[in-house]
C-alpha positions, -999 to +999 in steps of 0.1 A: +252+294-039+270+264-025+258+231-037+255+203-011+254+166-015+242+142+012+269+122+030+245+094+040+241+067+014+208+062-004+208+026+007+211+036+044+182+060+042+158+041+020+168+005+026+146-022+010+120+002-003+143+017-030+160-016-037+128-029-049+129-035-086+145-064-105+148-068-142+158-101-158+160-113-194+138-142-202+126-161-233+097-146-251+075-175-249-012-181+143-038-167+118-066-148+132-092-157+107-108-190+116-130-214+096-163-199+108-194-188+089-192-153+075-214-127+058-202-108+027-212-073+018-202-053-012-209-019-027-195+016-032-185+046-010-194+079-028-194+116-023-229+126-013-229+158-034-210+148-065-216+110-064-179+106-072-162+074-058-141+078-027-108+060-033-092+041-003-120+049+021-119+028+053-146+005+065-142-009+100-165-032+120-172-012+151-154-023+183-133-048+163-101-048+143-118-061+112-115-037+083-111-032+046-108-003+021-123+008-011-104+003-044-096+029-070-132+028-082-147+033-048-158-003-045-155-024-014-159-060-003-163-067+034-165-101+051-176-103+087-183-133+111-220-143+110-223-137+147-214-100+141-247-093+123-259-069+150-228-047+148-222-015+129-195-005+104-177+029+106-169+044+072-143+072+071-124+092+045-100+121+048-119+154+045-153+138+052-175+132+082-174+096+093-206+076+090-218+047+112-240+021+093-257-009+109-248-041+091-285-051+093-292-022+070-269-034+043-278-057+014-253-084+003-246-066-030-248-031-046-248-010-014-242+027-019-228+046+011-226+084+008-203+106+029-206+143+035-176+167+032-165+179+066-164+217+071-134+232+087-139+265+106-113+291+094-111+308+127-103+275+144-074+268+119-060+303+121-057+302+158-040+269+161-016+265+132+020+265+146+047+287+131+073+261+124+062+232+101+096+214+103+094+215+141+059+200+140+072+171+119+100+165+143+076+165+173+053+142+155+080+116+148+092+119+184+058+111+198+054+077+181+058+060+214+028+079+228+004+077+199+011+043+181+009+007+192+032-002+220+023-039+221+036-067+199+008-075+175-001-100+148-017-084+118-035-102+089-030-083+057-039-086+020-012-078-006-017-072-043+010-066-069+002-058-105+024-051-135+012-034-166+026-028-200+012+005-208-025+000-198-027-038-201-023-060-170+004-086-177+011-099-142-011-104-111+000-115-077-021-116-045-013-129-010-026-130+025+002-126+050+007-124+088+027-094+099+044-099+133+046-062+142+069-050+169+061-019+190+066+014+173+092+023+199+112-008+190+141-007+164+134-044+155+120-050+120+087-066+116+085-103+105+062-115+077+049-150+071+031-160+039-002-178+044-016-181+009-007-166-025-015-168-062+002-154-092+000-155-130+022-137-156+015-135-193+051-135-205+040-132-241+031-096-234+065-088-218+087-086-249+120-100-237+119-085-202+102-096-171+097-072-142+100-089-108+094-070-076+120-079-052+108-077-016+071-084-022+050-073+008+081-057+024+079-029-002+045-020+011+054-025+047+085-003+047+063+026+036+052+028+073+074+058+079+064+061+115+079+027+122+107+031+097+115+069+096+151+062+086+139+052+051+129+088+044+134+112+074+166+108+094+173+137+118+200+152+095+181+146+063+152+167+077+174+197+071+175+190+034+138+197+031+116+228+031+084+222+051+054+245+047+018+245+058-009+239+032-042+244+050-061+218+069-088+191+066-106+166+088-105+129+093-128+111+118-140+146+128-105+156+139-086+186+127-057+177+104-028+200+094-015+194+059+023+199+057+041+201+023+077+191+020+102+193-009+139+190-011+160+222-012+173+234-045+209+229-036+206+192-028+217+171-057+207+136-047+170+127-054+149+130-023+111+134-021+083+158-024+049+152-008+023+159+019+020+149+056-014+148+073-009+155+110-035+154+138-035+190+151-042+182+187-021+151+194+006+154+167-001+121+150+008+113+114-025+100+099-014+098+063+016+105+040+017+108+002+051+114-015+070+109-046+107+106-056+120+138-071+138+123-101+163+151-107+190+127-121+176+100-144+208+078-143+211+080-105+174+071-100+180+041-123+209+029-102+186+030-071+159+008-087+172-013-116+191-044-103+196-061-136+187-054-172+194-066-207+226-052-222+207-038-252+183-017-232+184+016-214+160+015-184+150+044-161+121+053-137+097+080-147+075+080-116+080+066-081+052+073-057+042+062-022+012+064+001+006+052+037-026+055+058-029+049+095-059+038+116-069+043+152-084+020+178-088+028+215-065+059+212-036+041+195-028+043+158-012+017+136-003+010+100-034+003+079-027+006+042+001+015+018+006+018-019+038+019-040+037+029-077+068+024-099+068+034-136+096+027-160+106+034-195+128+011-216+146+021-247+158-007-268+187-006-292+176-007-328+140-004-319+119+026-330+095+026-301+101+023-264+083+002-238+065+016-207+059-006-177+042+003-144+043-018-112+019-012-084+018-030-050-006-023-022-012-039+012-041-034+036-044-047+072-077-065+075-075-077+111-051-077+141-047-088+177-022-084+205+007-109+204+009-113+242+033-142+240+055-124+214+054-155+192+073-151+159+077-175+130+108-196+127+134-181+104+128-208+078+091-198+077+097-160+074+095-142+041+128-125+033+129-089+022+145-101-010+117-125-018+100-126-052+065-142-053+065-174-074+050-177-108+024-203-100-011-196-114-028-215-086-061-202-073-073-179-101-098-205-113-113-208-078-138-179-070-137-189-033-099-190-031-097-164-003-126-178+018-134-157+048-103-134+044-109-098+036-093-086+004-093-054-016-120-056-042-104-059-077-107-031-101-126-037-134-093-041-153-080-067-128-113-086-129-110-087-167-074-100-165-085-127-140-113-138-163-087-142-191-065-162-168-094-184-159-103-190-195-067-199-203-065-223-174-097-240-187-082-243-222-050-257-209-069-283-188-090-293-218-060-296-240-042-318-214-073-340-210-075-344-248-039-353-250-043-379-222-073-394-240-053-399-272 
């Protein structure tokens, strides 16, 4: 069997997404949300039968672009303008029937919303599944001009970045950004402007290495593979994959084909393996989940590790991506994405290795048409090489985000934030005591 190697460079295909991680040695020591009154609702979205939490379920205020998602524990926090109290929210999750709930029926806290699994008729599936899975993917990517936003839009999004050493949070970053999104038919890249951010890193837990995510929100944004197909599926690279059907499910009561893809055995460079969720009737990509196939540890390390200490061997053990799309008035758009990067570090003359994981996620919480095609000045734009600063500002203020919708923190993140708040209070007390002396 002849062995093939891609002639297209990894950087060309994967761009800023795969040039995302940065290791450095250190010492061991026009926004849409306005200032209006808003109501806040929180709770959980659960499976009606099992009572299990539904992770990354979508909650959208009906007939608006205001939305949020549940976290990995099924919990949500939704802020809506006070004048929207008579509206409904639509709760949806892949494989479940959507549910419409009146805001007036919700309490401020501890709401439990139950969704029912959707039933797919086998006869309907058997009659409609096309024969060629790869051709279906090609047609889906080709129809992005028909199915996705064709207007310039300004999106408000919430971004969170966490770094863990094994299971302990050692760095937290959060930001609200404006995404100046160009039409899905345009080859122009989206622009990002930072509105507000906060970050804190406990360097005492990082040994002698600090992980810094180069690109910040761009890492999550470039996972929008309908807008940026060249980062994973160029026309010739499609031929390096096997595509197969893997049944079907439903989302928003629409039939969805599940397409598996994996690189062919004779391809040496690391590609991907994953699933595509495609609307059967209209050929729309509604979700993608995929992971880097780390066939060559050293080559994978070259793709991600920009700098490292000379006395350490660093390589990725897991690289995984997810992107979800949402629909409004017959047009779909990027709604949520998640990037997980896990690394192992072997130190010279040390018995035990270090394991770090980095996760970044971004959710669009509101958007509107950008009729005048306004864009931020170049000096105000975030660069795709940006690294969020180390300032700890904001973590002591429970109302830091105001009326902006955010992803509800998981319990471990809440615990880490509380520790940061305690540390900030101690530092303030110590500074006050020193000044008094």
